[in-house]
Structure formats: structure tokens, C-alpha cells
N, C-alpha and C positions, 0 to 999 in steps of 0.2 A: 576701748569699749568692752564691756563684759559680754558674757554669753547672752544671746537673745534669739528668739524664734520669730519667724515671719508673722505668726498669728498674734504676736504681742506688739507688733509695730503699728503705729498710727501716724500717718502723714497728713497734716492739716494746713490749709492755706487760710490765713486771716485776710479777709477781703471786705471792703467797705468804701464808702465815699470818704474823701479826705477829712481828717479831724475827728473821726468817730472813736478813736482810742485804741487802735490796733497795737501800736508800739508800747503803750502803757500796759495793755493786757498781757503782752509778751513778757514784760518785766514782772508782772504778777505771777505768771506761770513759773518763771525762773526762780522767783523768791519762794513761792509756795512749795516748789520741788526741792528747796534747800541748796540751790546752785549759786545764789548770790545772797549776801548778808543784808542788803537793803535795796529797795527799789529805786532805780534811777528815774529821772524826770526829763521829758523832752526839752523843757525850758532850761534845765540845768546842763543840757548837752552831755549827759552821762549815761544814756541808755545803752543796753547791750547791742540792740539791732541797728540803731542809728549811729554808726561809728564813722561814717564817711565825713570828711571835713565840710563838704557841701551840705550834707544833711544837718550837721550841727549849726552851720552858719544860717541856714534857712528855716530850721525848726520843723522840717517835714522829711518823710521818708522818700528817697528817690530811687531806691533799688530794693529788690527782694533780699531779705536777710534770713539766713537759716539758723535755727537754734535746735540743737539736739538735747532733748529733755527726758532723762530717765524719771519715770513717775510710777511708784509702786512696782508692779511687775511688768510694766509696759515701757516702751521707748517711743516718745513723741518726736516727730520731726515737724517743727513749727516754721512755716514760711510766712514771714511778716512782709506783706506786699505794700507798695505805695498806694495811696488812695486817689491821687490826682490823675486826670486824664492824660497829662503829658507823659506818664510812665505806664501807659496801658500795656506795653510790651512786657514789662516785668510781671504784671498781673497775669497775663496770658501764659507766660512761661511757668509760673507757679501752679496755676490751675491745671496745666497739662500733666503734672506729675503728682499732684495731691490726690489722696484717696478720699479726702473729706474737705469740706469748706466750713469755716466758721464766719458767718456773715454778721458783722457788727452794724447795728442801726443806732444812731445817736438819738437818745430820747428827747433831746432838745429840738431836733429838727425833723425826725422821722425819716421816711424813705426819700432819698435824694437822687439826683441824676446818675451819679456814679454808682449808687447802689443798684440801679437798674442795669447799668453796663456790666458790672462784675457778676451780677446774677445771670446775665446772658452766658457768661463763661461756664457757670455751674450747670446751666441747662444744656449747653453744647457738649460738655464733657460728661454729662449725666452723673454729676458729683453729689453724693449725699451731703446734707448740710444741717447745721445747727444755727439758729439765730440767737445772738446775744444782744439784748437791748441794754446799751451802755449809758453811763452818766445819769442814772436814775436818782442820784443824790443832788442833782442840779435843780434850780428853780424852774417853774413852768414846765414840768415834765409830767406826763400821764401815761402810765404803762398800758392801760386799756386802749387809749387812742393810738398808740404806736402799734400795738398788736393788730388793731383794725386796719391801720395803714398798710402793714405788711401783707395782711390777708387780701386786701383789696388790690394792691398794686404790685405785689410780688407773687404770692401763691396762697391759695386758700387751704393748702395742706400744711401751712405753718400754724401750730397750735401750742399753747403754753404747757410745758411740763412742770414749771415752777411759777409761782405767783410771788410778787414782792410783799414784804411786810413793812408797812409804812411807805411814805412817799416823800420826795424832795429831801429837805434837810432831815426828815424823820425816817428816811429809808435805812432800815437796820438789819434786814435779813430776808429770807425767802422760804417758801413752803413747797415741798414736793407734793403735787396734787394726787399722785398715785398712792404714796405711802402715808400722806398726811403729816409727815415730819416737818418741823420748822427748824431752821438754822439761823440763829441770831448772832450777829457779829458785834464786836466792840466798836467798830467804825473808826479805828485808829490806824488802819493800813496793815495791821497784823493779820495773819491767817486764822487767828483764834476765833472760835465760835462755840456756842452751846447748842446742843440738840435737844429738842423737846416737842411738845404737842403744839399744833397750830392754834393761833388765837381763835377763840370761840366765835368772834364776830366775822370771821372769814369762812365759816362753815358752808354757807350757801354758794359763795364764789368758788370755793374748792370743789364742791360737789358738781357744779356746772362744768368747770374746767375739766374735771376728771372724766365726766361722761363724754365730753367732746373728744378728749384725748383717746379714750378707749375705743370710741366709734371709729376714729381714724386708724388706730393701730391694728385692730382686728381685721381690717380690710386686707392686710398682708397675709392672713392665714384663714383659709376657707372653713376649716373645722372649728377654730375658735370663734369665728364670726357667726356660724350657725348656732353654736352653744350660747353665745352672748345674745343673739336675737331671740333665742328660746327662753331667755330670762335667767339662764344659769349664771351664778356668781363665779367669776374667774379668779384664780388664786393670784397673789402678788407675783410669785415666780413665773406663772404663765404670762402675766401682763408684762413683766420686765423682759421676758424672752421674746414676746411678739413685738415689743417696742423696738428692740434691736433689729429684728427682721424688717420692720416697717421703715426704720431709718435707712438701713442699708439698701432697701429697695426703692427709696425715694417716694414711698407712699405717705410719709410724714416727715415734717421738718420741725423738731421740737424747739420751743422758745424758752429762754431763761433770762431773767432780769439780773442786773448787777452793776457794779462800779469797779472799774479797774483801778482807779486812783485810791479808793478806800479798801480795795481788795475784798469786796463783798460779792459772794457768789462764785468766786473763781475756783475754789476747791470743788464745789459741786459741778462746775463746768468741766473741770479736768476729769472728774469721775464720769461725766456724760461722754466725753471723748473716749475714755477708756472702755466704757461699758457698751456704748451704742454705735460708735463710728466703726466703719469697716477696717479690717486688716487687709494687707495686700492679697491674702488668699481668698478674701470675700469678694474681690473685685471681678468683674467680667473679664473675659479674655481680651487682651490688647491686640488690636489689628496692626499687622505689619505688612509691608509690601515685598514680594519676591518678583521683581520686575513689575509687570502689570497685575499680577495675581495677589489678591488679598489673603493673608494667612493669619489665623488666630493663634496668639501666643498664650497658652494657659499659665496662670501664676504658680509655677512649680519650682521649688527651691532645688530640686534634684535634676532639673533639665539643664540644657546648655545655657551658658551665660549670655544675657542680652541686657544692655543698659542704654538709656537715652540721655543725651547731654542736653539739658534745658537752659543752662546759663553759663556764661564765661565772664570772669572778672580778672582784673590785674591787681594783685596785692603788692603794695610798695616794698614789702620785705620778702615775701615768698615768691612773687612773680605771678605767672598766669595760673589761675585755678579754674578747672572745669567741673561744674556741678552736675552730678549724674544721679539718676534714679534707676535702681536695679529692678527690672521687670521679669527676669527669669534667671534661675540658677544662682551661683555664687562665684566669688573670685578672691584669690589671695594675692597679696602684694608680691613684688619681685617676679611678676609674670608679664608677658607681652600681650597686649590687646590689639585687636584689629579694628581700625576705623572703616566701617563698611562704605560710608559716603566718599571718603577721600582715598580709599584703597591703600592705606598705609598702616604700618605697625608701630606701636609706641610702647615703651617700657614703663611699667608702673612700679614706683619705689615704695609708696605708702598711700594710705587713705586718710583723709582728714575729716573727723566728725566735728562739725562747726558749731560754734556758739557765738554768733556775731562775727567779730574779727578774730576771735581766739579759736583754738581747736585742740583736740587731742588726736593722737595718731592711732590708727588701727591697722591690723594686718589682714583682715578679711571683711568682705561685704557680702550680704546675703539678700535674698528676695525682699524687696520693700525698703531697703536702706537708701538714704539720700545723703551723699557725701561729696566732698570736693577732692579732686585728684590734681596734684600739682604737675605743671610742666608737660602737658599734652600739647605740643607745639602746633600740630596740624589740625587740632580739633576746634570746632565752633558749635554754637548752639544749634540744635536740630540734628546733630550727627548721632549715628547708632554705633555702639561699641559691642563687639563680640569677639570670637576667637577666629584665628586664621581660617580663611575659606568661607566665612559666613557671607550669605547673600541677602539676608533679610534686613530690611530697613524700616524703622518706625516712620510714620507719616511726619513730614516736616511741620514745624509750628507756623501757622498762618498769622503773619503780622499785619496790622493795619497800614494803609498807605499814609505817607507823611502829609501833614496839613500846613506846615510852616517852613519857610525857606529863607535863607540869607545867602548872599554872595560873599565869599570869603577870599581874602588875599593877604599874603604874608607882609609883615611890616618891613622886613629886611631880606637881603639875599640869603643870609644864614638861615632865616626862618623858612624861606622857600625850599632850600635843600632838604630840610627835615620834615616838611609838610606831608609829603607822600607817605612816609613811614608812619607818622602819627595818625593820619586819617585811616590808613589800612588797619592799624591795630584797634582804633575806636570802632570801626565797622564790624570787626570780628566780635567785639565785646557787646555791642549794642545793635541788634538786628532791626530796630525801628529807624535807624539812621540810613540816609542815602547820600551819596556824593557823586556828582557828575560834572563834567565840563560841557556846558551847553554849546554845541557847535554854531548855533544861530546867533547867540549873543556874546559868546566867548567868556561867559561868566563861569567861575567855579562855584557851584551851588551846593550848599550843605542843607539837607532837609531833615525834619524830624516831626515830633508830635506836638510841638508848641514852642513859644519863645523861652519859657523856663527850661525846657528840655535842651534846647540848643545853647542857651546861656551856660548851663552846667557842662555840656560837652566841651565848649570852648574853654571853660575854666580848667577842665581836666587836661585838655591838650596843652595848655600853657604850663600847668603845674607838673605834669608827668614828663612831657617831652620838650619842654622849654621852647615851644613854638608860639609866638605872639601873632595873633590874627586880627585883622580889621574886618569889619562887616558893613554891608549896606544892603538896601533892598535890591533883589535881583532885577535885572532888566526883563521886560516882558518879551517873549519870543514872538513878536508880531510877524505877520507875513503880508505880502502884497499880491494883488491879483488884478484882473481887468474885468470890465463889465460889457465891453462891446468889441467888435472886430476892428482891426486896423491893419493897414499895410504900409510899408515904407522901404526905401532903399538905403543900404549901408555900403558906402564906397570908401575904400582906403587906397589912396594913391600917393606914393612918395618917390621923388627922384632927386638924388643929391650927389650924382656922380657915381659911376659904377653901376652895379645891379640895383634896380629900384624895388619898390614894394607895390603890389597891385592885388586887390581883392574886391569883388563887387557882388553883393547878394540882394535879393528882394525877399522880404519876409511878410507873411500874413499871420497875425496873432488872432486867436479866437478864444472866448471863454469856455472853460470846461466845468463839469460838476465838481463839488467839493471833494477834496482828497484824491483828485485824479492825477495830481502832479503835473509834469510837463511832458507833452507828447510832441515829438519832432517828426515831421512828415516831409519826405522828399518828393517834390512834384516837378523836378527839373526834367525837361524834354529837350532833345536835340543837342545835348552836350553844352548848354549855356554855361554851366559850371561843371567841370570834370568830376567824375565819381570820386576820385582820390582826394578832392577838397571838401566833399560833403561832410565827412566826420569832423573836419576842422571847424566848419561852420556851425555844426551842432555843439561842439565843445565850447566855441566862443559864445554861443547863445546861453548855454547852461551856466557858464562862469559869470556872464553878465547878469543873468537872472538871480544867481546866488548873492550878488552884490546889491540887487534891488534897484529901484528907481526913485521912489518917493522919499524913503528914509533909511535906506541901506539895509532893509530886511529882505529876505529871500522872496522872489516872485514865484508864484506857483499857480496850479489849476488853470492852465491854458495850453492850447496847441499852437505850434509854430510850423507853418509850411514854408519851405524855401521853394519858390516857383520861378525865379528868374535870376539873372546875374551875368557876369562876364569875367573873363580872365585874360592874362597876358602870358604868352608862351615862355618868356624869360623871367619876368618880374613877379609872377604869382608864386605864393608859398602858403604853407599851412598857417603860419603866423599872420600873414596878410588877410587871409579869410577869417581867422578868429577875430581880428580887429574889426573887419567889415561887419561881421555878425553882431558884435557888440554895439556898433553904431546903429545898425538896423533895429536892434532890440529897443534901444533908447528912443528912437524916432517913433516906433510903433507904440510904445508905452505912452508917449505924449498924447497920442490920438485915441487911445483905447479906454479912456475913462478909468485910470488906475485908482484903486482904493486900498486902504489899509485894513487888514484883518487881525482880529485878536482872539486868543484862546478863551473859551467859555467853559466853566467848570460846573459839574453837577455837585450840589452841596446838600448835605442833610444835617440839620441842626436839631438837637434834642434839648428842650428847655422846660422849666416849670410853667404851668399855665399862666401865672401872673406876669411872665416875661414875654409872652407871645406877641403882644402888640408892639413892644419895643423892637423885637427881632424883625418883625415884618416891616415896620417902618424903616429900620436900618437897611434892609435889603433894597427897598425902593430907592433909598438915597445912594445906593451902590450900583444902580442900573441893573439890579437883579430882577428876576421874574419868579414869583411864587408858583410852583407847579402843583402843589398839593399840601395838605396838612392832615396828619394822622394822629390819633390819640392812643396813648398807652398808659392806662391808669390816669394819674394826675399829671403826666408829662405830655407835652405836645412835640410832635416830630414834623418839622418844617422841611419840605423838599423844594429846592429852588435851583435856578441857574443864574450864574453871576460871572462877569468877566474876571479873569485871573488878576488883572491889574488892580481890582478892587478888593482882593482877598488876601494880600500879603500880610497884613497886620490884623486879620480878622480874629485870630486866636486871642489877641490882647483885648480887642474891642468886645468880643463875646464874654470874656471873663469879667470885664468891667460892667457890662449891661446886666449880667445875671449874678453878680457877686460870686463868681466861681461855680455856679450851679448848672452851667450849660456845657455841652460838648458838641463837636461837629466832625464830620468827615467830608472829604471832597475828592473827586477824580475828574480827569479831563473828559469833556464831552465833544466839543467841536469848535471850529473857527467861525466867526461871523464878522460882518463889516463894522468897523469902528465909526461911531457917529462923527459927523463932519467937524464939529467944534473941537472934539477931543483929538481927532486925527490931525487937525491943524497944529495943535500944541505938540504932539509927538513928533511931527515932521520938523517943526521949528527947533525943537530940542535936539533932534538928531543932527540938523544942520549946524547948530551951535557947537555940538561936540566934535564934529568933523573939523570945524574951523579952529577950535581950541587945540586939537591934535596937530594940525598943520603948523600952528604957531609955536 
């Protein structure tokens, strides 16, 4: 990389609902900047940013790709993010480090569910944004309708800076409403255009849009606003200056029409990024933590070096790459950096300025740079890099909780031996993944953001680490409990020559509140059971409860009082009392009206209004309860509770019901009793599984 200054850097995240044209627009950026000789196409599997084999196979982006784009006197770092909800972690990581957002809205469909979701990231991180209305060359598109949609459902601070010339098949160019200049394209995908005066029949539309834009822009400058309200004519230079100020302050979100495929409006968009989007030095102080104390880090290229690792990936040729954003200072290669989170030092040999899978090497990084660093072995996404002795840490990235799970098991012993290493590496690369061995069901459960997400993860594990995994629906971690008191004797007596076995206890079981666990109470008086055997009786009870009574699931939320029993001076032992306790537990359970309990989840589903009826009806069929419905623009947010057993394939069902326009999140709420007919099936299935195992 050549010489650059922080004030000339622009880092931009391309965000949208899936299919809005982010990857195509990234191709146009690269082409118009002279970095590629022809634009690739997603359908031809030859774009710069969709280089992963899974992306090419599926025709969608599945991870954030970084392109370093020198443009005029600026350096753009373009983060092309996936648009599908399964890859929300990639979107969140990109938005964490981008100084600006480019929000694409598909002119054929307007604001969609994922448009809302990614906009929430822009709001959370207070990111300045530009809206690019894409695919205006398609049939059944209307620029004004999409603008109204954005203003109504995203932000009323979004206003056009450019208007389209022509529409649909006749979309040929655009007009800057401030300057009145028109830019007419050939429409053949080249970046060539002619500059001239706006069409006369657009005069009224331009005047109206200009007035709206100026009214919004001058709100960022009190002096200009007063002059404007007093009727004074503001100069073009003043307007362009206050426009940048308004964009950086999020007082205004300019809208530009275009077509990535035809390369219409892309040069003007790049000029907007250059002229109006903030540099790293324009951004507010970044908050870091020094223990529990919040410390503001000013964007100063001469201060101490601090960088944030927002993404980790494994390149088949280079190995591990850690993607970092420099928030303070500068760093040269062949230095040692300190990972504040891991408290380890790592040597840096070079920096890679990425362009998809390709890169150029550099020897220095400065404030605002976004680069990949090879072979930082102890580093994961969310880590802070500094110099030895650094204590400041940037806040970690908050990832959403997984919503889709599968039980995984290796196909062979060889796969089993390699599984742990493969999973560990995938978890470091993808922080929206989780993996755990459920102690209640003994399932090894892999969880993520959707079926497509996990399908891709399993493909990567097979391709990279040669581990072949089979999957099935995870077992539900049911529990058992009781509904009434019961008491019973458990007596274990065995005599077969020599020392015998003798243990005798009386238990009383009683229901407790939810989440109370097991409470063991010693009510023995008079030494009926010696004190040294009480712990054995308790251990026997807890071990028996862990094995369950109805279907082999852990019994919980009850008290057990040992109130009587007997012993033998010679034959009694800890083992005998453990066995006696197990017998007493089973006899008590027979009488205590045992029931099966299932986990219930809090679920929040976001769908277009026309899908609301289907979603509500589907929840009713899943034994769900609708807890409330909120509106957010033209989207409906359904809040419900539903048994976990009914939610394992919900990601697939919701995608089918909404044609991919819905999203959901869920988290554990509580356990409640399983209805009798369903409990009967679960118990019968558990009995059959035990029988099969014995055979």
C-alpha cells in the first residue's frame, strides 16, 4: 500500500436484506476504481468477494469479505456482508468496525425484514449511513415508493441527494438535486457517462427534493439554519460542507438511485462516500474498558497502538488470518503485539491488505486501516491488540444466541479422534456457533443461527479437517418431578455366605417450587440410621433421581426426608444404604403422581404483515402461546412461548412460510408439565430405546 493519511480513509459496510445486490455493487466499485478489468457475476461464480466454495455453490454470501479500494486520493475499506439472517454474526462484526454503512434497498421489494435487522446495528453503533436504492432497471420498480418506504419504516432522516432519470428499462442516469447536474450512462455496464443539465421536465421534482435536502442538512449547523430560515441563499460550497457535517452527525441519510449490474450511479456513489462519509478522525471516541472503568480512546494516529480483532478466518493456503481495525496509533511489521484478552505476545511478520481472497503485503498500518494479520495463533474475534503492558480492552462483540441445533456424532473412530480439534477451530472462527455435551441427554449438540449456517459449518469441517459427521434432531432435555407427597421404605438385604448386605431407609418425598432442585432432609432420631450412613443414603437418592423414574430423565424439584430405617452392626455398609435409598426413591415415585416436564422457550418472530396469520396459526399447532404482538413499520413482531421440542426445525418452517422474509430469536424460559398424550409417547419411546440398547 502506498502512503495514506487517516483523514483519507473510509471504511464502509455494505448491509441489506439478502439479494439486494451488495456483492454486485462491490464488483462495480472494484471495476470503476480500475482494480479489475471486468465485473464478475454471482451466477457465474467469479466475483471477488464471494470466493468461498460454499458461496459459489449456493450463490449467496456467507461471510464478510474485505476489499481494499484506492479511489482518487482516498482509500476505501469495503466490507461486503452476507444478507441472510443465518449469518447475522458476520454483519454484526463488520458494523462494529465500519465508520459508515451503505444500506442497499432492493427497488423490486423495498424495505424487508433483514433491512430492519441490519439497520438496528447502524442505530446501535451510531453509524452514519447512505441508502442505495438498487436494481432500478428492473420491471415494476418505483423510486418514489421505495423512498417513502424507507422514510416510513427506517428513518424519516433519509432524503434523496440524487433522483433517477428514467425508470425500469429506461433508467439511464441520475440528477444531483443540489447542483442540478445530470449524469447519463450508456447502460452497458461501463463506467462511462456524460455530464449535463437535468431534463427540463424534472425541474419541479428537483426543486422539491432540493428544498427537503437543504432543510435536513442545515439542522446540523445553527448558523446556516438561521440564515436559511431568514431567506438567505446559501452557496453550493456551504451546502456541500454542511451536507458532510449532517451525514457524519447522522442528522441526514442521503439516498442515491442506481444499478450495480448496469453500473449506473456507482461513480457518484463512490464520490459520496469520499466526500460525505466520515474518516476515522471524524468518529467519536471509542469506549474501552480498564477493568470496570470506561475509558474513551480518541482517534489519534500519534497515540499508543490499539486495534480490535473483529473476524478470524482460515485460508487454505495462508492459514489463520485475523482481521483487525486500528482505532489508535500505528504499527510496523516485525514487531511484537500484546493480546490484552489472552495476555500473550505474538510476533507480526506482515500485514495483508485484502481484496477478496487476494492481498498485497504492507509493512505499516495506521489509524483507520482494516487489514488481515497472518498466524496470530492465540487470537480470536473480540480480542484487543496493543503493546506490552496494555490493560485497555475494547468491549466484546455481542453475538445473538443460537436458534437452531443438531446432535452430531462421528461416522468412524478416526473421525471421533479428530472431532475435538475441528470443533475447537470452528468455534474460534465463528463466534455464533456453540458446542456442548448435554449431560442430561448425552448428546453432543452443535448450535448456530439456522439450518443453512450449520450445513455450511459441517461442510467446512468435512472439507478442511476430513471429519465426517452425521446429524439428527437433538433429544429434548426433559425432566421429571412429582405432584404430591409420598412415603415408602427401601430395604436392601442380601445374605449369601460370609458378610451380608443390609440397608433400610424410609423416605418422604414432597413437591417443591420450580427450579428448587433436590432438598435432602435428615429427620432421623434415636439413631435408627447411624449418622455415618446418612450421606450414603443421600448419594443413593441423588444418583437414582438422576436416572429418573418415568423415562430416564432427571427427577428434580422435590424434597426428600429420611425419617426412619434400620441397620445391622456387621452387614450394613455405605453401598447397602445407597441401594436401599434407590429402592425407596422408586417406591415413592410410584405413589407421588410423577410427571414429565419440558423446557419452554421465549420466542420472538419478526415477519411482514401479510405473514402474520400464518405465523400465529403455526404457533397454535406447536402448542405455543402468543404473548403479544408489536408493530415496527410494516413488520409485525410476535412474542410467544413454545416448547423446545416444537422448535427444532422452526428455522426451516419460518423460511418456508415467509419466503425467507422472516427472522426469529429464542431463549430458555422455564419448564412446565408435558400434556398427558405427548408424555405417554415420550415415555414409550424411552422404554423402547432402553430395550433396543439391552438387545
